KEKE-3310 file (N, C-alpha, C; in steps of 0.2 Angstrom, whole numbers, plus 5000, padded with zeros to 4 digits):
npx = (5417:5418:5420:5412:5407:5397:5394:5393:5383:5372:5376:5379:5398:5408:5426:5435:5442:5441:5450:5450:5450:5458:5451:5442:5426:5420:5405:5389:5382:5371:5365:5352:5353:5361:5376:5389:5402:5420:5430:5443:5460:5457:5458:5472:5488:5485:5487:5487:5475:5473:5461:5452:5435:5423:5405:5393:5386:5394:5400:5411:5427:5439:5454:5470:5463:5467:5481:5495:5494:5502:5499:5489:5481:5471:5459:5441:5431:5418:5407:5400:5405:5409:5417:5435:5447:5464:5479:5474:5478:5490:5508:5503:5510:5511:5498:5492:5481:5464:5446:5435:5420:5410:5397:5388:5396:5405:5419:5423:5431:5442:5450:5454:5460:5472:5477:5487:5504:5508:5499:5508:5495:5484:5470:5454:5440:5422:5411:5397:5396:5406:5419:5435:5454:5466:5484:5491:5504:5517:5523:5536:5540:5549:5562:5574:5586:5589:5602:5609:5599:5591:5580:5566:5564:5551:5548:5545:5547:5546:5534:5522:5514:5509:5499:5490:5484:5474:5462:5449:5437:5423:5428:5436:5450:5453:5462:5471:5478:5482:5492:5502:5510:5521:5532:5533:5537:5550:5557:5553:5550:5543:5532:5529:5524:5514:5505:5501:5497:5486:5478:5476:5470:5457:5452:5444:5438:5449:5461:5466:5479:5485:5483:5491:5502:5504:5504:5515:5524:5523:5526:5539:5544:5540:5544:5547:5534:5530:5536:5533:5521:5521:5529:5520:5510:5516:5516:5501:5497:5486:5480:5470:5472:5485:5484:5474:5482:5492:5488:5479:5491:5496:5486:5484:5496:5508:5517:5535:5546:5555:5550:5539:5546:5550:5541:5534:5545:5543:5530:5530:5540:5531:5521:5508:5497:5485:5490:5504:5499:5491:5500:5509:5499:5499:5508:5512:5502:5504:5518:5511:5505:5517:5523:5513:5513)
npy = (6150:6154:6170:6185:6197:6212:6216:6230:6231:6221:6206:6194:6191:6180:6181:6176:6165:6159:6148:6137:6120:6103:6099:6109:6116:6128:6135:6139:6147:6158:6154:6155:6164:6167:6164:6169:6174:6172:6180:6192:6186:6177:6166:6167:6160:6151:6141:6124:6119:6103:6099:6108:6109:6117:6122:6121:6133:6143:6154:6163:6167:6177:6184:6179:6171:6157:6159:6153:6143:6131:6118:6114:6098:6094:6099:6104:6108:6114:6116:6126:6137:6155:6165:6165:6171:6178:6170:6161:6148:6149:6146:6136:6124:6110:6104:6091:6086:6090:6091:6089:6093:6093:6091:6096:6100:6113:6120:6131:6136:6126:6130:6144:6140:6134:6144:6149:6146:6135:6128:6110:6099:6084:6081:6075:6072:6072:6067:6072:6058:6048:6045:6055:6055:6067:6071:6089:6095:6108:6125:6134:6154:6160:6171:6178:6191:6200:6210:6216:6220:6224:6221:6207:6193:6178:6163:6146:6135:6118:6105:6108:6116:6113:6103:6109:6119:6112:6112:6120:6135:6125:6114:6098:6092:6078:6067:6078:6080:6067:6065:6076:6067:6060:6069:6073:6060:6060:6070:6071:6060:6057:6064:6060:6047:6049:6055:6042:6033:6040:6039:6027:6021:6026:6027:6037:6043:6037:6032:6016:6015:6023:6020:6007:6016:6020:6009:6002:6012:6013:5999:6000:6007:6005:6004:6017:6021:6016:6020:6035:6031:6029:6041:6051:6046:6048:6062:6067:6058:6048:6035:6025:6029:6026:6012:6010:6011:6005:5991:5994:5994:5980:5971:5978:5968:5977:5978:5977:5964:5971:5983:5976:5971:5982:5988:5981:5981:5995:5995:5987:5992:6004:5995:5993:5982:5977:5981:5975:5960:5961:5963:5953:5942:5945:5941:5925:5921:5925:5916:5904:5904:5901:5888:5880:5882)
npz = (5788:5774:5765:5762:5750:5742:5727:5715:5707:5716:5718:5726:5730:5730:5742:5750:5760:5777:5788:5781:5776:5772:5762:5749:5744:5734:5736:5729:5730:5748:5760:5753:5743:5728:5723:5713:5708:5709:5719:5714:5715:5727:5736:5734:5737:5748:5761:5764:5757:5747:5739:5728:5723:5712:5714:5703:5700:5701:5690:5686:5689:5695:5691:5695:5705:5712:5711:5716:5726:5736:5741:5731:5724:5717:5707:5701:5688:5680:5664:5666:5668:5664:5662:5664:5674:5672:5675:5685:5689:5691:5697:5706:5709:5714:5707:5699:5693:5684:5684:5674:5668:5654:5649:5640:5631:5631:5633:5637:5648:5652:5639:5642:5653:5648:5640:5645:5651:5661:5673:5670:5669:5671:5664:5667:5659:5658:5646:5634:5631:5634:5642:5644:5647:5646:5645:5648:5646:5650:5644:5639:5635:5627:5621:5610:5609:5593:5593:5583:5571:5577:5586:5591:5595:5597:5603:5607:5619:5623:5622:5626:5621:5609:5611:5619:5610:5602:5610:5610:5612:5609:5605:5606:5598:5596:5586:5582:5593:5594:5587:5590:5599:5595:5593:5606:5613:5607:5614:5627:5638:5651:5651:5637:5642:5652:5642:5635:5644:5647:5636:5634:5642:5643:5630:5621:5603:5599:5585:5580:5574:5581:5594:5593:5593:5606:5614:5609:5614:5628:5632:5631:5639:5652:5664:5667:5667:5679:5689:5688:5692:5706:5709:5707:5716:5730:5731:5730:5736:5734:5735:5728:5714:5711:5713:5702:5691:5691:5691:5679:5668:5671:5668:5654:5651:5649:5658:5662:5665:5672:5678:5685:5696:5701:5706:5714:5725:5728:5735:5743:5751:5755:5761:5755:5753:5746:5734:5731:5732:5720:5710:5710:5709:5695:5691:5694:5685:5673:5674:5676:5664:5653:5659:5654:5643)
capx = (5421:5420:5419:5408:5405:5393:5396:5388:5375:5367:5377:5384:5404:5414:5429:5440:5440:5446:5451:5450:5450:5460:5446:5436:5423:5415:5397:5386:5372:5375:5356:5346:5355:5367:5384:5389:5408:5425:5434:5452:5463:5452:5463:5479:5493:5480:5490:5485:5471:5473:5457:5447:5428:5417:5401:5391:5382:5400:5400:5416:5432:5443:5461:5474:5460:5469:5487:5501:5492:5508:5498:5485:5484:5465:5453:5434:5428:5412:5410:5396:5408:5409:5422:5440:5452:5471:5485:5471:5480:5499:5511:5500:5516:5509:5492:5490:5474:5461:5442:5431:5412:5407:5390:5386:5403:5406:5425:5428:5434:5448:5453:5456:5466:5476:5479:5493:5508:5509:5504:5505:5489:5481:5465:5448:5436:5420:5408:5392:5396:5409:5426:5443:5460:5471:5488:5494:5514:5519:5529:5537:5538:5557:5563:5580:5587:5595:5605:5611:5592:5586:5572:5566:5563:5548:5550:5540:5550:5542:5529:5515:5509:5504:5496:5486:5481:5471:5458:5445:5432:5418:5429:5442:5454:5458:5464:5478:5480:5486:5496:5507:5511:5528:5536:5533:5541:5555:5560:5548:5548:5539:5526:5526:5520:5509:5500:5502:5493:5478:5475:5476:5468:5451:5452:5440:5440:5456:5460:5468:5485:5488:5485:5496:5509:5505:5506:5522:5529:5523:5530:5546:5545:5536:5548:5548:5528:5529:5541:5529:5513:5524:5530:5513:5507:5519:5515:5496:5493:5482:5482:5467:5474:5492:5481:5473:5485:5497:5484:5479:5496:5496:5480:5487:5503:5513:5521:5538:5549:5560:5545:5536:5550:5552:5535:5533:5548:5541:5525:5532:5543:5528:5517:5502:5497:5483:5493:5508:5495:5489:5506:5511:5495:5499:5516:5507:5496:5510:5522:5506:5503:5524:5523:5508:5517)
capy = (6148:6158:6177:6187:6204:6214:6218:6235:6226:6220:6200:6192:6187:6175:6186:6173:6159:6158:6141:6130:6112:6103:6100:6115:6115:6132:6136:6145:6150:6156:6156:6154:6169:6164:6166:6166:6174:6172:6186:6191:6183:6175:6161:6166:6158:6149:6134:6117:6115:6098:6100:6113:6110:6124:6121:6122:6137:6148:6156:6166:6166:6181:6187:6176:6167:6152:6159:6150:6137:6127:6111:6109:6096:6093:6104:6102:6112:6111:6121:6131:6143:6158:6170:6163:6177:6178:6166:6158:6143:6149:6143:6129:6118:6103:6102:6085:6084:6094:6086:6095:6092:6096:6087:6101:6100:6119:6120:6138:6137:6125:6137:6149:6138:6130:6148:6149:6139:6132:6122:6105:6095:6079:6085:6070:6073:6070:6071:6068:6051:6046:6047:6055:6058:6070:6077:6094:6098:6116:6126:6142:6156:6163:6176:6179:6197:6200:6216:6221:6222:6229:6215:6202:6184:6174:6156:6141:6129:6112:6101:6109:6123:6111:6100:6113:6123:6105:6112:6125:6134:6123:6106:6096:6089:6071:6067:6082:6077:6060:6067:6077:6062:6058:6076:6073:6055:6063:6075:6070:6054:6055:6065:6055:6042:6051:6056:6035:6030:6044:6040:6020:6019:6030:6028:6040:6043:6035:6028:6010:6016:6029:6015:6004:6019:6020:6001:6001:6016:6010:5994:6000:6014:6002:6005:6025:6023:6015:6027:6041:6031:6029:6047:6055:6047:6051:6070:6067:6052:6046:6028:6021:6029:6021:6004:6007:6012:5997:5985:5994:5991:5974:5968:5975:5967:5984:5979:5972:5960:5975:5988:5974:5970:5990:5992:5976:5983:6001:5993:5983:5998:6005:5992:5992:5976:5977:5984:5970:5956:5962:5963:5946:5939:5946:5937:5922:5922:5924:5910:5897:5903:5902:5883:5876:5883)
capz = (5784:5765:5767:5755:5747:5738:5721:5716:5704:5722:5719:5732:5725:5736:5742:5752:5765:5784:5791:5778:5777:5766:5754:5749:5740:5734:5737:5724:5736:5753:5763:5749:5738:5723:5721:5705:5706:5715:5716:5711:5722:5732:5739:5733:5743:5751:5762:5767:5754:5743:5732:5727:5717:5712:5711:5695:5699:5699:5682:5686:5693:5694:5689:5701:5713:5715:5711:5721:5733:5737:5741:5729:5720:5713:5705:5699:5685:5675:5657:5668:5669:5656:5661:5669:5676:5671:5681:5691:5695:5690:5703:5710:5707:5714:5704:5696:5689:5683:5681:5671:5666:5649:5645:5633:5624:5632:5634:5638:5655:5650:5634:5647:5659:5642:5636:5651:5650:5665:5676:5667:5671:5668:5663:5667:5656:5658:5641:5636:5626:5637:5646:5642:5650:5643:5651:5645:5644:5651:5638:5639:5629:5628:5616:5608:5604:5589:5593:5577:5569:5585:5585:5597:5590:5602:5603:5612:5622:5625:5616:5628:5616:5601:5613:5622:5604:5600:5614:5609:5617:5607:5604:5606:5593:5600:5580:5580:5602:5595:5581:5593:5602:5592:5596:5614:5611:5606:5619:5635:5640:5656:5648:5633:5646:5656:5638:5632:5650:5648:5632:5633:5650:5642:5624:5619:5597:5599:5581:5580:5572:5587:5600:5593:5594:5612:5616:5608:5618:5635:5631:5630:5645:5656:5671:5668:5669:5686:5693:5690:5697:5713:5711:5708:5725:5735:5729:5730:5743:5731:5734:5724:5706:5711:5712:5697:5685:5690:5690:5673:5667:5672:5664:5648:5650:5647:5662:5658:5672:5677:5679:5690:5701:5704:5708:5720:5729:5733:5736:5749:5757:5758:5764:5750:5753:5740:5727:5731:5730:5713:5707:5712:5704:5687:5691:5695:5681:5669:5674:5675:5655:5653:5660:5652:5633)
cpx = (5425:5417:5418:5408:5400:5395:5391:5383:5369:5372:5382:5391:5409:5420:5436:5437:5443:5445:5448:5453:5455:5457:5440:5432:5418:5407:5394:5380:5376:5366:5352:5349:5362:5371:5387:5399:5413:5428:5442:5454:5462:5456:5469:5485:5490:5484:5485:5478:5473:5468:5453:5441:5423:5411:5397:5388:5388:5401:5406:5421:5438:5450:5466:5472:5464:5479:5492:5501:5497:5505:5492:5485:5477:5461:5448:5430:5422:5411:5403:5398:5410:5413:5428:5445:5460:5475:5480:5475:5489:5500:5510:5506:5515:5502:5495:5485:5469:5453:5439:5425:5411:5402:5388:5391:5404:5415:5428:5434:5441:5453:5456:5462:5473:5479:5488:5497:5510:5502:5503:5501:5487:5474:5459:5442:5430:5413:5401:5390:5403:5416:5432:5446:5466:5478:5489:5499:5511:5521:5530:5540:5544:5559:5571:5581:5591:5595:5607:5604:5589:5578:5573:5561:5558:5549:5545:5545:5546:5538:5523:5509:5504:5501:5488:5482:5477:5464:5454:5439:5424:5420:5434:5446:5456:5461:5472:5481:5485:5492:5503:5512:5522:5533:5537:5537:5548:5559:5559:5546:5545:5533:5524:5521:5514:5503:5496:5496:5485:5474:5472:5470:5458:5452:5447:5440:5447:5457:5465:5476:5490:5489:5489:5504:5510:5507:5513:5527:5530:5527:5537:5550:5542:5538:5546:5540:5526:5532:5535:5523:5516:5526:5522:5510:5509:5516:5507:5493:5486:5483:5478:5469:5481:5491:5477:5477:5491:5493:5482:5484:5500:5495:5482:5491:5507:5519:5529:5542:5552:5555:5540:5540:5551:5547:5534:5537:5548:5535:5524:5534:5538:5521:5508:5502:5492:5485:5501:5503:5492:5495:5508:5505:5496:5507:5515:5505:5501:5515:5519:5506:5512:5523:5517:5510:5522)
cpy = (6154:6167:6180:6193:6206:6219:6224:6234:6223:6214:6199:6188:6184:6181:6180:6169:6159:6149:6135:6123:6110:6101:6107:6116:6122:6134:6141:6146:6152:6159:6156:6159:6167:6167:6164:6166:6174:6179:6186:6191:6180:6170:6161:6164:6155:6144:6128:6115:6109:6097:6103:6111:6115:6121:6123:6129:6142:6147:6160:6167:6172:6181:6183:6173:6162:6153:6156:6147:6132:6121:6108:6105:6095:6098:6101:6107:6110:6119:6126:6137:6148:6164:6166:6168:6173:6174:6163:6153:6143:6149:6140:6124:6110:6102:6098:6084:6089:6092:6091:6090:6096:6090:6091:6102:6108:6119:6126:6139:6134:6128:6139:6146:6137:6137:6151:6144:6134:6132:6117:6102:6088:6080:6075:6073:6070:6072:6066:6061:6045:6050:6049:6056:6060:6075:6082:6097:6106:6118:6132:6147:6161:6166:6177:6186:6196:6209:6221:6221:6224:6222:6210:6196:6179:6168:6152:6135:6125:6111:6104:6113:6118:6105:6104:6118:6115:6107:6119:6127:6129:6115:6104:6091:6082:6070:6073:6081:6072:6062:6071:6072:6061:6063:6075:6067:6055:6066:6073:6065:6054:6059:6063:6050:6044:6052:6048:6036:6033:6041:6032:6018:6022:6032:6031:6042:6043:6030:6021:6011:6016:6022:6009:6008:6021:6015:6002:6007:6013:6004:5995:6004:6013:6006:6013:6027:6023:6018:6033:6040:6031:6036:6052:6053:6048:6060:6069:6061:6049:6037:6024:6023:6027:6015:6004:6008:6009:5993:5987:5990:5984:5970:5971:5973:5972:5982:5975:5968:5966:5981:5984:5971:5978:5990:5986:5979:5990:5998:5990:5988:6001:6002:5993:5986:5973:5978:5977:5963:5954:5962:5956:5940:5939:5940:5929:5917:5920:5918:5904:5895:5899:5893:5880:5877:5877)
cpz = (5779:5768:5759:5755:5743:5732:5720:5710:5710:5723:5724:5727:5734:5737:5745:5757:5772:5787:5789:5779:5772:5759:5754:5742:5741:5733:5731:5725:5743:5756:5758:5743:5735:5723:5714:5703:5711:5714:5715:5716:5726:5736:5737:5739:5749:5752:5765:5763:5748:5736:5732:5721:5719:5710:5704:5692:5698:5691:5681:5691:5691:5694:5695:5708:5716:5715:5718:5729:5731:5738:5738:5722:5715:5711:5700:5694:5681:5668:5661:5668:5664:5657:5668:5667:5672:5676:5686:5694:5694:5699:5708:5707:5710:5712:5699:5692:5691:5681:5680:5667:5661:5646:5639:5627:5624:5633:5636:5644:5654:5645:5638:5650:5655:5638:5640:5650:5653:5670:5671:5671:5667:5668:5663:5665:5656:5651:5641:5633:5628:5642:5644:5647:5646:5645:5645:5647:5646:5644:5643:5636:5630:5622:5616:5605:5597:5590:5588:5573:5575:5585:5589:5593:5595:5599:5608:5614:5627:5621:5619:5622:5612:5605:5615:5615:5601:5604:5612:5613:5616:5606:5606:5602:5594:5594:5580:5588:5601:5590:5582:5598:5600:5592:5603:5616:5610:5610:5625:5636:5646:5654:5643:5638:5650:5649:5635:5638:5648:5642:5630:5638:5648:5635:5619:5611:5598:5590:5584:5579:5578:5595:5600:5596:5601:5616:5616:5613:5625:5635:5635:5635:5652:5665:5672:5671:5676:5691:5694:5692:5703:5715:5714:5717:5730:5732:5733:5737:5739:5729:5729:5716:5706:5710:5704:5692:5684:5689:5682:5668:5668:5666:5656:5645:5645:5653:5663:5665:5678:5681:5684:5697:5706:5707:5714:5726:5733:5736:5742:5754:5759:5762:5761:5749:5746:5735:5726:5730:5722:5708:5707:5709:5699:5685:5690:5688:5674:5670:5675:5667:5653:5653:5655:5644:5633)
residu = (UNK:UNK:UNK:UNK:UNK:UNK:UNK:UNK:UNK:UNK:UNK:UNK:UNK:UNK:UNK:UNK:UNK:UNK:UNK:UNK:UNK:UNK:UNK:UNK:UNK:UNK:UNK:UNK:UNK:UNK:UNK:UNK:UNK:UNK:UNK:UNK:UNK:UNK:UNK:UNK:UNK:UNK:UNK:UNK:UNK:UNK:UNK:UNK:UNK:UNK:UNK:UNK:UNK:UNK:UNK:UNK:UNK:UNK:UNK:UNK:UNK:UNK:UNK:UNK:UNK:UNK:UNK:UNK:UNK:UNK:UNK:UNK:UNK:UNK:UNK:UNK:UNK:UNK:UNK:UNK:UNK:UNK:UNK:UNK:UNK:UNK:UNK:UNK:UNK:UNK:UNK:UNK:UNK:UNK:UNK:UNK:UNK:UNK:UNK:UNK:UNK:UNK:UNK:UNK:UNK:UNK:UNK:UNK:UNK:UNK:UNK:UNK:UNK:UNK:UNK:UNK:UNK:UNK:UNK:UNK:UNK:UNK:UNK:UNK:UNK:UNK:UNK:UNK:UNK:UNK:UNK:UNK:UNK:UNK:UNK:UNK:UNK:UNK:UNK:UNK:UNK:UNK:UNK:UNK:UNK:UNK:UNK:UNK:UNK:UNK:UNK:UNK:UNK:UNK:UNK:UNK:UNK:UNK:UNK:UNK:UNK:UNK:UNK:UNK:UNK:UNK:UNK:UNK:UNK:UNK:UNK:UNK:UNK:UNK:UNK:UNK:UNK:UNK:UNK:UNK:UNK:UNK:UNK:UNK:UNK:UNK:UNK:UNK:UNK:UNK:UNK:UNK:UNK:UNK:UNK:UNK:UNK:UNK:UNK:UNK:UNK:UNK:UNK:UNK:UNK:UNK:UNK:UNK:UNK:UNK:UNK:UNK:UNK:UNK:UNK:UNK:UNK:UNK:UNK:UNK:UNK:UNK:UNK:UNK:UNK:UNK:UNK:UNK:UNK:UNK:UNK:UNK:UNK:UNK:UNK:UNK:UNK:UNK:UNK:UNK:UNK:UNK:UNK:UNK:UNK:UNK:UNK:UNK:UNK:UNK:UNK:UNK:UNK:UNK:UNK:UNK:UNK:UNK:UNK:UNK:UNK:UNK:UNK:UNK:UNK:UNK:UNK:UNK:UNK:UNK:UNK:UNK:UNK:UNK:UNK:UNK:UNK:UNK:UNK:UNK:UNK:UNK:UNK:UNK:UNK:UNK:UNK:UNK:UNK:UNK:UNK:UNK:UNK)
# end
């Protein structure tokens, strides 16, 4: 399945793959011999792969290694990565989530990914003292040409840059990340919903004032949040996440009547019996409470 080549220093380098399946795990050994590097463009424009996991022994991913993988939905990385090339996941337009394990607090690989303006993705973090979920929007580098002054003035479009700058190689500034929310809420409703859901579901180092801000926003935008959950499910096929997110919104009392009706209609159309039961259970509990009052 995997193709290898020998580097000048005698080490094995993973250079490609043949007949890849839907789920691909990049190995860190072959026949007992260590594999530490993934070559430049190793999986470039590879189709059909939806999940891609890099074994913890992989320490280096070359430039454009996963460029333009059209079906890639989810990636798993770890802090053992010490070298990440340019544009590794650029043009992976279907990418939704990056799972990143950092028990020692090393965010080098994540910082390298975030230095690129795209793609946007949800980062599910496993830390030494808890878990967090952060959404990182994309941004665009634009330039304005001043012909009279013979100068070019750079500018940044989108709120993604500010969120991505909250991550350094050694830490994530959750306080600064949360401070950026007002900007996202004012300009990009769907982005703001994704951010709020992640922070409330996994409130790692979340101040109470920010918790209230996120809750108030989601309460007002619960229909958008429900729509996003179904849209992500349609792209990824991850039914478990759809159920978890909508069930959490219900239990957190962040589903309006309109959002609940929409979710029930979509669940019925897709024959998602478990989700329909969960949403109906919530409605029955609410009706019972209203009656007792």
